[in-house]
N, C-alpha and C positions, 0 to 999 in steps of 0.2 A: 699316497702321499699329493693331497691336490696342487693341482699344477701351478698356480697361482704362488704357493709357499714354493715349489721347486725354484721358481725365476727368481726369488727373494735370497736362496741359498746358494745357486748355481754355482755362482762368480766364486762363495768361501769356500766350496768345497773343491771347486778344480783345483783352484791354487793350494788348498792344503795336498791336496793328492801330487802336485806338481812340485810343492815343496820337500816333502818328505821321500819322494820316489824318484826325483831326479838330479840329476847333476851333469855339468858336459860329458860325463864320460857314460851318462848312462840315461839317456832320452826317452821319453816316450813317445807313441807312432800316436794317430790321430786316433786306429782303431781300439787302441791300447787304452787312452783316455776316456774314449765312450764308455768301453765296459765296465771301467773302475765306478766312473761315473751311474754307470745302470747299476752295478751291485751298490752302492748306496742311495738307489732309487731315486735318481735323477736322469731323466731322459734326455739326450741334444742327437741333433743331426748333425753330419759332417759337413753341410754346409756352416750352420750357424755357429760352430764350435770357434771358425778363426776370428770370427765377429769377437765373441767372450774373450779371447787370449787379447786381441786389438787393446780392447776395453782395461783390462789388468793392465796391460803395459801403458796404456792412457793415463793411468790413477798409480804410476811409478812402481809396480810390482814385474820386474825389469825379468819378460819370458823372452828367450831368445827359440829362432826356430831355423831348419836348412829343410831341402828337399832330396830324398834319394828315389828308392820308388812310392815314397809316402813321404807325409810330411811328418818331422819329427819336433818336440819341444822340450826344453827345461829350461830350470831357473838358472839363471845366470849369476846375482847379489846374493851373496850369505852374509852376516854380519861379520864373521870372521872366517879365515881362511883355515885350511887344513893346519900346517904350522903354528898358527895362532891358538888350536882347539886344543894341538899338543902340547904346547905350552904351559896352557890354564889347566889340561888336565892333570898335567907331573906338577904342578904344584898342588892341586888339590890332593893329589894322594901323598905327596911328600908331607904334606902339614898335618905337623902332631895333634892339632888345637880340633880337627876333626875328624870326629866319631868313625868308626869303620861302617857303618850302615849310611850315615848321613855321605861318607865319601863314597860308596857304590851308588847314593845316587843323586849327587851333583855328576860324578863322571858320567852315568848312561844319560843324563840331561844335555851334557856339554856335547857330548858327542852325537847325539840325537840333532842339533842344531847344526851339522854337515848335510844332513840327509840319512838317509835309512842305508845307501850302498855305502858310502865315505865313512858312516858310524861303526859298520862291521868292519872297515881297513883298521879304524883308529880303535877299537877293542882288542883286532888281532896281536897290535904292537904295543899293549899294555905292559907296564913295566912294574914289579913286585918290589917294591922299596922295603926295606929292613926300618922300619918306623914303627914305633909303640905309639898308636893310637890312643889316646886319652877317652874314657868312655863319659862325655861331656855330651848328654842326648839337648841341654837346654841351649848351648851358645850362643846361636843364632835367634834364639829369642831375646837371651841377654843386650846382645850388638844391636838389634831392633829398638830395644826399648832405651836402651841409653843413649842411642843415636836421638830418638825423639826427645827425650831431657836436655840435650847439648840443645837441640834446635829449638826449643819452649823455653828453655832457662830454669829447666826445673832442678830440682835434688833428687838424689835415689839414696835409698836404702837397702842393704844387702847385709848378711853376716857371711865372714871369710876363712876359710881353711885352710890349713896347713895340712903337710904329709909327715908322719913319723916316721923315725926309720923302717918301720915294718910297713912303708907304704899305705898306712890307715889315715884318714881326712880325720881332724882333729879341729874346731871354733878356736880361732882366736878371740881374745876378751872373754870366754867365757860364755859364747855365743849371743853374746850382747849386739844389736845392729850400727853398721856404721853408716852417718848421713853424710854424704858430701855433696858437692858440687859438681861435678862432671864438667871436663873442660875439651877434652881428644880423645878417640880410638886410636890405639898406634899397635902396630905390629912390627914387633920386633922379637929374633930369636924363638922362629917359630911360636911363639906365644901373641897373643891380644892381650892389650894391657888398656885401663881407663887413667887415665889421667885427670886428675883432680883438685879441687882446692879442699883442705882437710882442717878443719879448726884444730885438729889434736895434735898436727903436725906444724902448726902454725906457716903452711904454706902449701906445696904443689906434694903431690903423692902419687904412688901407680900402683894399681892392684890390677893383677891376672884375674881375668876374666872368668879362666874353666877353675877359679877356686872361690870363685862366690857362689 
């Protein structure tokens, strides 16, 4: 990689390494950081590295250090602490409206916010809930589209299903589309609902998003 390009991305790569691999219990030494930068095609000297870290601190990327035989560095600030991430992970695992595949992806992403070492601990403490997950692959897409419609004051259109006693999905109104004015999204009793104004109901109505 040309040296000019190295310098442009060096600070970004440096912070990425520290953010992923370090915390208060798992700092990296100067030599370890230099080795990891070198493995990613970026060369930096022992004299320059402290200045790079000071520059990151200057712009709000909090990196703490201490000295034993060598200088050690670690990222101090995280958006969520371990206890908060554990609560969020438990909530995702227990939520029935999130499919199994989406649950796994969200749990991994949440755990990664703690850094690689703490993420391993979080995953070791996972609890398997006796939760029947709904196989709704598009619920997050629907939530996003409904939120956008609410913000822009637009109507939404959808077909609505119900489950038979055999757990088969059937369309209401023989598959005719509902056209409503969405007002809000509400999470209640493990399900997401869109609250909307529906002319057919002469007022507000609620529809479960996993049945849209």
